[in-house]
C-alpha positions in Angstrom: 90.5 107.9 64.8 91.8 105.1 63.3 92.1 101.9 64.9 95.7 101.8 64.4 96.4 104.9 66.0 94.8 103.7 68.7 96.5 100.7 69.3 99.5 102.5 69.0 99.1 105.1 71.2 97.6 102.0 73.6 100.8 100.3 73.2 101.7 96.7 75.5 98.7 96.8 78.6 100.8 94.6 80.8 99.3 91.5 81.1 98.3 90.9 78.1 98.2 92.6 74.6 94.8 94.9 73.5 94.2 93.4 70.8 94.7 90.1 71.5 91.8 90.8 74.4 89.8 92.4 71.8 90.0 89.0 69.4 89.2 87.3 72.2 85.4 88.8 72.6 85.0 90.6 68.8 85.4 93.6 70.1 86.2 97.3 68.1 89.7 99.0 68.9 87.9 102.1 70.7 86.0 99.7 73.3 89.2 98.4 74.5 90.9 100.4 76.7 87.7 101.0 79.3 86.5 96.9 78.8 90.3 95.9 80.3 89.8 98.7 82.5 86.5 97.7 84.0 87.5 93.8 83.8 90.8 94.7 85.9 89.0 97.0 89.1 85.9 94.3 88.7 85.7 92.9 92.2 87.2 95.8 93.7 84.5 96.6 96.0 84.4 98.8 99.2 83.1 99.5 102.4 84.9 103.2 102.3 83.3 103.7 98.6 83.2 103.8 94.5 86.4 104.1 92.2 85.6 106.5 89.9 87.6 106.5 86.8 88.2 110.3 85.0 89.6 110.6 81.9 91.1 113.8 80.6 89.1 116.7 78.2 92.6 115.8 75.8 92.6 112.4 76.1 88.8 112.3 75.4 89.5 114.2 71.9 91.9 111.7 71.4 89.5 108.8 71.8 86.5 110.0 70.6 85.5 106.8 69.5 86.0 105.4 72.9 83.0 103.9 74.1 82.3 104.7 77.9 80.2 104.2 80.4 79.1 102.0 83.7 81.4 99.4 84.2 80.7 96.7 86.6 79.3 97.3 89.9 81.2 99.1 92.0 83.2 101.6 89.7 82.1 104.2 86.9 84.0 106.2 84.5 83.1 109.0 83.7 84.1 111.4 80.1 83.0 114.4 78.4 82.7 112.2 75.3 80.4 109.4 77.4 78.2 106.8 75.9 76.8 103.5 77.0 78.8 101.0 75.1 76.9 98.3 73.2 75.4 95.4 75.1 75.4 97.2 78.7 72.4 96.0 80.6 70.2 99.5 80.6 69.5 98.1 84.4 72.6 98.5 85.4 72.4 102.1 87.4 75.4 104.7 87.4 76.7 105.4 90.6 77.2 108.9 92.1 80.0 110.5 91.5 79.2 111.7 95.1 79.6 108.4 96.3 82.8 107.7 95.4 86.2 107.4 97.4 88.7 107.0 94.5 89.1 108.9 91.9 91.4 107.7 89.4 92.5 110.4 86.5 93.8 109.5 83.2 95.3 111.7 80.7 97.2 109.5 78.8 98.5 105.9 78.2 101.3 104.9 76.3 103.4 101.5 76.2 100.7 99.8 78.4 101.3 102.2 81.1 100.6 105.4 83.3 102.7 107.2 86.0 101.0 109.1 88.7 101.0 109.7 92.5 98.1 108.8 94.7 96.9 111.7 97.1 94.8 112.3 99.8 92.2 114.7 101.0 89.9 115.3 103.5 85.7 114.2 102.7 84.9 117.2 102.8 86.7 118.5 99.3 84.9 116.0 97.4 84.7 118.6 95.1 88.0 119.0 94.4 89.0 115.3 93.6 87.3 115.5 90.7 89.3 118.5 89.6 93.1 116.9 91.1 92.3 113.9 89.8 92.3 115.3 86.4 94.7 118.2 86.4 97.1 116.3 88.3 97.0 113.6 85.8 97.4 116.0 83.0 100.7 117.6 84.6 102.3 114.0 84.8 102.1 113.6 80.9 104.1 117.2 80.1 106.8 116.0 83.2 107.0 113.0 81.7 107.5 114.6 78.2 110.0 117.3 79.9 112.1 114.6 80.9 111.9 112.6 77.7 110.5 109.5 79.1 106.7 107.8 76.9 105.0 106.6 79.5 101.5 108.3 80.2 100.0 110.7 82.9 97.7 109.6 85.7 96.8 110.0 89.3 94.9 108.6 91.8 92.8 111.3 94.4 91.6 109.4 97.9 89.2 111.0 100.5 89.5 109.7 103.7 86.5 109.7 105.6 85.8 112.0 108.9 87.0 109.3 110.5 90.5 109.5 109.3 92.6 107.5 107.4 92.7 103.6 108.2 95.2 100.6 107.2 92.1 99.5 105.7 91.6 102.6 103.8 94.9 101.7 102.9 95.2 98.4 102.1 92.3 98.7 99.6 94.7 101.4 97.5 97.1 98.7 97.5 94.0 96.6 95.7 92.8 99.3 93.3 96.3 99.5 92.1 97.2 96.2 92.0 94.8 95.2 90.4 95.0 97.7 87.0 98.1 95.0 86.8 101.2 97.3 86.3 98.7 99.9 84.6 99.0 102.3 87.2 102.8 103.0 88.5 102.2 104.6 92.0 103.7 106.6 95.1 102.4 108.5 97.6 101.7 111.8 97.7 100.3 114.9 99.5 98.5 113.9 102.6 100.5 110.3 103.2 103.0 109.6 106.0 105.9 107.4 104.8 104.7 104.4 106.8 101.7 104.5 104.8 103.3 103.6 101.6 104.3 100.0 103.4 100.8 99.6 104.6 100.1 100.4 100.5 102.6 97.9 99.7 101.2 95.2 102.1 98.6 95.2 98.6 100.6 96.0 95.9 104.3 95.8 93.9 103.1 98.6 91.8 104.0 101.7 94.2 107.5 103.0 94.1 109.3 105.3 96.4 108.6 103.7 99.7 111.4 103.3 103.0 112.0 99.8 102.4 113.8 97.0 100.6 112.8 96.8 97.1 112.4 100.8 97.1 115.2 103.5 96.2 113.4 105.2 98.7 110.9 108.0 99.4 111.5 110.9 96.4 111.4 114.0 98.7 114.7 114.2 98.9 115.4 114.2 95.1 111.9 115.9 94.5 114.2 118.8 96.6 117.3 118.5 94.9 116.2 118.6 91.7 114.3 122.0 92.5 117.1 123.9 94.2 119.0 122.8 90.6 115.9 124.9 88.8 115.8 127.6 91.7 119.5 128.8 90.7 118.3 129.0 86.9 114.7 130.7 88.6 117.6 133.0 89.7 119.7 134.1 86.4 116.5 134.9 84.6 115.4 137.0 87.4 118.3 138.3 89.0 121.7 137.7 86.5 122.6 135.6 88.6 122.4 131.8 90.3 123.7 132.9 93.7 121.4 132.1 96.0 123.0 133.8 99.0 122.1 137.1 99.8 118.6 135.8 98.5 115.3 135.5 100.3 112.7 132.6 100.2 109.2 131.9 101.1 108.4 128.0 101.4 105.1 127.4 102.2 104.9 123.9 103.3 107.1 121.8 105.3 107.1 118.3 103.7 109.5 116.1 103.2 110.4 118.3 100.1 109.5 121.8 101.4 112.4 120.4 104.6 114.7 119.7 102.2 114.7 122.4 100.3 115.1 124.8 103.1 118.4 123.2 104.2 119.3 123.1 100.9 118.8 126.9 100.6 120.2 127.8 104.1 123.5 125.7 103.4 124.1 127.7 100.2 123.6 131.1 102.5 120.1 131.8 101.7 117.2 133.1 104.4 114.0 131.5 104.2 110.9 132.3 106.2 108.7 129.2 106.6 105.3 127.7 107.5 103.2 124.7 107.9 99.7 123.9 109.5 101.5 121.1 111.4 103.5 123.0 113.7 105.9 120.4 115.0 107.7 121.0 111.2 109.0 123.5 112.3 110.9 122.3 115.4 113.8 121.8 113.7 114.2 125.0 112.2 113.9 127.1 115.0 116.3 129.1 116.8 118.4 128.9 113.1 120.1 132.0 111.9 118.9 133.0 108.1 115.8 131.5 109.7 112.2 133.4 110.3 108.4 131.7 111.1 105.4 133.2 109.4 101.7 132.7 109.7 100.5 130.4 107.5 97.9 133.4 106.3 100.7 135.8 105.1 103.6 133.2 103.8 102.3 133.5 100.0 102.6 137.5 101.3 105.9 138.4 101.9 108.2 140.7 100.0 110.8 137.7 99.0 113.0 137.0 96.2 111.1 133.5 95.5 108.4 132.3 96.8 107.8 128.8 96.6 104.7 126.8 97.1 105.4 123.3 98.4 102.0 122.3 100.1 98.7 122.1 98.6 97.5 123.4 95.1 95.6 126.4 93.7 97.3 128.9 95.6 98.1 131.0 93.0 94.8 133.0 91.8 94.0 136.5 91.3 93.1 136.9 94.5 96.4 136.2 95.9 98.4 137.2 92.4 97.6 141.0 93.4 99.0 141.0 97.0 102.1 139.2 95.7 105.5 140.9 96.6 108.4 138.1 95.1 110.1 138.5 91.4 109.4 135.1 91.0 107.1 131.9 92.1 108.6 128.5 91.7 106.2 125.9 91.4 107.5 123.3 94.0 104.1 121.3 94.7 101.9 120.2 91.5 99.5 122.4 90.3 99.8 126.1 91.9 98.0 127.8 89.3 94.0 127.6 90.1 93.8 128.2 86.0 97.2 127.9 84.2 95.4 130.1 81.4 94.2 132.9 83.4 96.9 132.8 86.2 99.7 132.5 84.0 98.6 135.7 82.0 98.6 137.5 85.0 101.6 136.7 86.6 103.6 137.9 83.2 101.1 141.2 83.5 102.6 141.8 86.8 106.4 140.8 85.8 106.6 138.3 88.1 108.7 135.0 86.6 106.6 131.8 87.4 108.6 128.5 87.2 106.3 125.9 85.7 105.5 122.8 88.6 105.7 119.8 86.1 109.0 121.5 85.0 110.8 122.1 88.1 109.4 119.2 90.4 110.5 116.5 88.2 112.6 115.1 90.5 110.5 112.4 91.8 109.7 110.9 89.5 113.4 111.0 87.5 113.6 108.6 90.6 110.6 106.9 90.7 111.4 106.4 86.3 114.8 104.9 86.7 113.1 102.8 89.8 111.2 101.6 87.8 113.7 100.8 84.9 115.7 98.8 88.0 118.2 101.3 88.4 119.9 103.2 91.2 119.4 106.3 93.0 122.9 107.8 91.5 121.3 107.1 88.1 118.1 109.5 89.2 120.3 112.5 90.7 122.4 112.5 87.3 119.8 113.1 85.3 118.8 115.9 87.9 120.8 118.7 85.5 117.6 117.6 83.0 115.4 120.6 85.3 117.4 123.6 85.1 117.7 122.7 81.5 114.3 122.8 80.5 113.5 125.7 83.0 116.4 128.0 80.1 114.7 126.6 77.4 111.2 127.7 78.8 112.4 130.6 80.0 114.1 131.3 77.2 110.4 130.3 74.1 108.6 132.4 77.1 110.6 136.1 76.2 111.1 134.7 72.5 107.7 134.5 71.7 105.9 136.8 74.7 103.9 134.9 75.7 103.4 133.4 79.8 105.8 130.4 80.8 103.1 128.1 81.6 102.2 128.2 77.8 106.0 128.4 76.6 106.5 124.8 78.8 103.1 123.3 77.8 103.9 123.7 74.0 107.7 122.3 74.8 106.0 119.2 76.1 103.6 118.5 73.3 106.1 119.0 71.1 108.4 116.7 72.5 105.7 113.9 73.1 104.5 114.2 69.8 108.1 113.0 68.3 108.8 110.4 71.2 108.9 106.6 70.2 108.1 104.0 72.0 109.8 103.3 75.2 112.0 100.3 76.3 110.4 96.9 77.0 108.0 97.2 80.1 109.5 96.1 83.8 108.3 92.9 84.6 107.5 93.3 88.8 107.8 90.3 89.5 107.9 90.1 93.3 106.0 87.2 95.1 103.0 88.7 97.8 105.4 87.6 100.8 108.1 89.9 99.9 105.6 92.9 98.9 
C-alpha cells in the first residue's frame, strides 16, 4: 500500500495531522498510526492492568506495511503482521496479553476517528476479551457503512477484577479514552449501568449517550426503536405481513434495549417470552397480559415466531441452531453468531431467517453520530427508517444470490465503504474538565 493510500485512509488524526507528526520525527507513513497511538497512551499506567491494542486481520491486510510492536511500558500492540519497529529498544519486553485489563480493537480508521462502545467482561472471561474486541470493532465498521457514515470501527473490552467494578476502574477507562484525544469516540455497552457513564465522563469528554447535560441520553431506547422498526421487515420477509399483533417473540436479556423492545411489542399486540439472569428486571412485566417468563437455559429454544437475543454475544452456534424452533432470529445484541460464516450458512440451510445485528441494532450508533455532530434526538429518530430499508435490501440480495443474510449484508457494507467519500469536518469537542 502506497503512503498516499494510507494517508487518505487515516485522514486527520484529531489534534494534529499525521503527516506533520511524521515530518517532525522523519518516519514512514506506515509507522505513523502506531506511533500516534503509542504516544497518546504513554503514561497511562494502571494498577488495574495493561492496555492492549489489537488490529483486525482485515485492517492488517490494508496496513500490511505498518510496523507494529511493543509501545511504551504499559501498552502492547498485537497484529497478525507483527514486526518490531526500527529503533525500538530490544530490551523492552512485550507485555503478556494475559496481564491486560483493557483491550482496544481497531478495525478501521476514517477521517481520523473511530466509533465503538466499551463493554465489561468478568476476569475469568479473559479468553474472550481479544475475540470480543476484534469481532465487535469489525461489526462497527460494517454498521457505520450501512448507515453511510465515513468513520472507523473500534471497540474496547474491559475485564472487571474479582473485587468488582470500582470508581478507579471507571476513571481509568475515561483516562484511556481521553488520552486518544478523539480518535476513539465511545459509549457504554454490555455490563455497565447508566451511572457508570457519568463516572467515565469525569475523565473524558469523548463519551456519548449518557444521562446528563450535554448528551442526548442513553442510546438503549433508540436502539430498541430501530430494532422494532426492523422487526416489521423481518415479519414481512418471513410471513408476508409486517403485523406484530398475534405474533410471538422470545427476548433474551432485559437491559435497556431488551426491556424497551418488549414494551413496544406488547403495545402492538404481540406476545413476549422474557428472561434475564437478573430477576429484578422481570418485575415490571410480571402479571401483564401476553407476557410469559422463561428460564434462561430455555429461552433460545421456544417455539416462537421471532427469537430476539438481546444480551450476550455468540449465543447462536451449531449447538443452539440444532435446537432452534423459531422462524426468524433478530440480531438485537451485537455479534450473536459465534462464527459468522458457518452459522449464517447453518441458519439458511435450516430455513431460519436471520437479521444481521450490525444492520438491525444501528439505532444506538445513529444517535451517537447525531450527538457527535451536535444534532438533537429528533434527528436521530428521523434516521431510523434506514434500518428496515437496509434489511429489505439484505433480504433481497440474499434471495437473489442464494447466500446467507450475513454474507449479503457484509457485501453491501463493503461496497458502500468502497465508494464512501470523506466525511464532514471533525466536530471539535472542547468542554472544560469542570463541565465534563
